[in-house]
C-alpha positions, 0 to 999 in steps of 0.5 A: 500500500502506497505510503503517501505520508513519507512523500514530502511533495506532490499532489495526492488523492483525498476525501472530504470528511465533513458531514455533508451528503456530497462527500467530495473527491479531493486533491491535496497539494503537499510541499515539504510535508505540509498541505499547501492547497486543497482542491477538488478532484476533477476525475471524481465522477460526480463532484467533478472538481468542484468544492465548497469554500469550507473545504477550499480553505481547509488548510486554515483549519488543519494548521490553525495555531489553536489546534491541540498538540498534546493531551491536557488536564484542567487546572482551573474551574470548569468552563474557564478553559485553563489547562496544562500539558500532560503525557499520553501515558498520564492521560490514559492512566488518569481516564482508565483509573477513574473509570475503573473506580466508577465501574466498581462503585456505580457500574459501567452505565455511569459512563456515557460516550457522546459523539456524532459525525464531525468526521464521517470516516466509518472507522473513526465515527462508528468503528473501534469506538463502538467496540470499546464502549460496548465492551466497557458496558457504558450507557448507549447514546441514541444518535438522533440529532440529525436526520433520524425523524425524517429517515424513519418517516421515509422508511415507512413509505420506501422501506430503506434510505434509498432514492434515485441515483443523483447522476440520473437527475441530469435528465430531470425536467422538474426539480423540487428542492423541499426544505434544503438550502442546497447551495450550502448543503448539497451543492453538487445536486444543485450543479446538476439541476443547473445543467438540466435547466440549460436543457429546459428543466425548472427549479422550484424551491419550497422553504421557510427562508428565501436563502441562496437556493431560493434566490436562484430558483425559477420559482420560490414558494415560502411556507410556514414552518412545520406545515410541509405535510399539509402542502404535500397533501394538498398537492395529492388532493389536486392530483387525484381530483384532476385525475393526473396520477399514474393508476397503473403504477399505483396498482402494481407498485403501491399499497393503499392508494384507494385509502389515500385518495379518500383521505386527501379529500379533506385537504382541499387547496383552501384549507391547505392555504390557511395552514401553510400560508401558500396562496390557493392559486400557487397550490394549484399551479404547483400540483399541476406542474408536478403532475404534468412534468416528467421526469420530476425529482424531489430533493427532501431536505434535512431541516423540515424534519427538525419539527415536532411533526418532522417524521410525518412531514417527510413520510408525507412528501415521500409518497408524492413520486408514487402518485406520478409513477416517477420511480419508473422514470429515469431522472424521476423520484426523490432523495431523502438519503441514499445511505442504504445503497452503501450500508455496511456490516455494522455488526462486524464493525461495531460488535454490539455482541460485546455488550454484556447487558443488552438492556443497558440504558440508552440516552437520547443525545438531544436530551443531554442537558436533562440527562446530565442533570436528572438521570437516575442513576446519574451519568458520572463520566462523559467521553466526547468526540467528533461532536461539540454538545455545548454548541450543537445540542438543543437547550444549550444553557441546560447542557452547560449547566450539566457540564459544570457539575463538579462530580462529572468526569469529562474527557474530550477528544478534539482538534481544538479546545472547543466550548465543550472541552472548556468544561473537560477534566482531560482533553486529548488532541485529535488527528484530522482526517488527512492524517488517518486511514478510513473509508467513506460512504456518501448518503447522497451519491452512490460511491464508496471511497477510501482515504489513506493518510497524506500527512504526519500527525499534528503534534501528538494527536491521535485518531479515534481508532488509536485512542480507543485501542489505548483505552482498551489496553488501559482497561485491561481488555485483551480481546483480539478485536482491539488489535484489528488494523484499519485494513482488517476493519474495512474488510469486515465492514464491507463483508455484508451479504445483506446488501447486494449493492455492495457487490464488487466493493472490497478493500482491494477495489477501493485501493485500486480505484479510490472510489467504487460505485454501488452495484446497480439493482432494481429498487423493487421489491422494497424492504417494506413489509409488502415489498411495495411503496406503502401509502397506507402502512400497517407497520405505522399503525402497529407502531402507534401512528396514523397509517396514512400520511397526514398533517399534525399541527406543531406543538406550538409553545406559548412563550414567544411571538415568532416561530424560530428557525436556526438554519445552517449558514454557508461557511460553517458546518454546525460548529465546525469552522466557527472558531477558524478566523478565515471562515468567520471572516467569510461569514462575518456575523450572525443575522436574524431574518425578519419580515418587513411588516413584523419589523415595522410593527416592532420598531426594528430596522435593518442592521439593528441589534435585536434581543431574541429570547424565550424561557430557555435563553437569549441572544443578541443578533443583527436584524436583516429586514426584508421579505425573505421570510413570511410574517410571524417567522424569524430565521437565523443562520449558523451555530455561533458560540458565545464570545466575550460581550456577545450572546449569540449561542442560538441553541440556547433558544431551541427546545429539546423536546423529542420529535414524532418519530425515531427520537429526532430533534425539534430545533425548528419548533421553538418560538421566540420574542424579539425586540430592538436593542440598539442600531449599530449599522 
């Protein structure tokens, strides 16, 4: 296997490790052993050399002087951020001795790993770490902060996280970007759409905010938050009423179309308009456009599932392509996630069989604030990696309160002294993805990719895999699985007889080709109980849900006059890059988008500093007044952490209620008050 690390100069292949559906192929330029430039790989079959600003400026992050170089232990109070360097031996000994004491006194469930996909490499995100914490017997983390509600809803309809091949959307004639700011979060799907537009395709964007994607659309449709399922049902009403459905497809490939036809009679355009804020004429226009244009493609976004009713929203939208028979047309259908095509052997990779007590408790990561303060028995230690819960978790003030507990032994493994790390007892320096071997599976395109380390480890940093091996040794675990190499683990993960799409994808084929596409197969039969698209789902009924797609009003809070959406911005990815000067300078400052009518009523002008608050917390953000949002709605962008004299942690405002399906997050179902502080621009 090629040792790129030892080659001081040259251009080498790489993979973007960020939690982004595009998962770009990269080329890194090295000089004297350091990366001096990151660019897109023009030979990659779908990302084709185009990359975002976040990654283009990645060198600013991996060589940021604030990167951690050595393990450290806290010497001041929690939250102050005062640490002193220690050796790896001392760090591992301190951690494992503390855990041995906790296990002896309180049992292994007193320890909780807390992680997400700050690094999308499978080995580092869900490999050796899962093996270690299963073997330890620690409390299990339910990783539900991102897309689980929508994925659960989608699977009730389609059986798995599968959609069309995005490369086929070059032939699409109508694109519906529904609840996704693709310019910032799925740029290559938008690139394909723009190429298709040159051949006559139309691009429609449905969103609560006229963001960059909305501004470049042929038609932008603003919608009130959490009402997306009502709009989808209104479209279905018109499609059935005007007999523009594919009856043959419905008969052969679906279950429940007759029940659905009767059900959607209640969702007439007048009723739906009153719910969604979309004018009646626009509902008719959209339904007829969708019904009479083929191929049509719906890109279902991440944001709309972050509501109390988020699972049902996605479940409902996912039924639309079946009515038009779009799954049988090249370039037609939908994508919520395509992760099912590249599903690996998680049992072999993660080894859940190592968990002695299969009833070990599960902690929902969205409730981490409550879990740290109220769990019985208490969480007494937390190991945080590839995540920054002090900023990204909802109800952030409660999270910080939990992290301040003097009796909570906290370890953080990260590239930087994050806001969470400031509360840690021990901080460990993490290697960047450029320094590790790993493999990557996109949840949008269908290419598996491998990454070989291209540079030396930064300082004394180590990968998650390496740290877990050290912890296993420190705990006295002699299981041979902790000696598995990265190559061993990749081979084990790719050996998945339950996924025929992985045919031909092996460690060797990845080493030979850098990326390998999932093997093409027919979507049908699906993994639903019937093998068909389930418009009526008995499984949903068994699970306690209404079996047909339906609109369930939000659980509106009484504290606050405005529906509040904390959306992503263009130059950060959650809290990643929010501490890097280059990326902060590109984003400038946080904004609160507000309708001009609301602003006038509240005496707020464009550029005013406004206080945004509810019972959970408060922020001060610059108002951006216009018509980007509907009246009664305010939208911020990006996860900015609090700074000295700056209250801008928007997750201090967000609810930590659990969504309707899968234990998902409800970031977008909060309400806030807004008032002017002073004008500074």
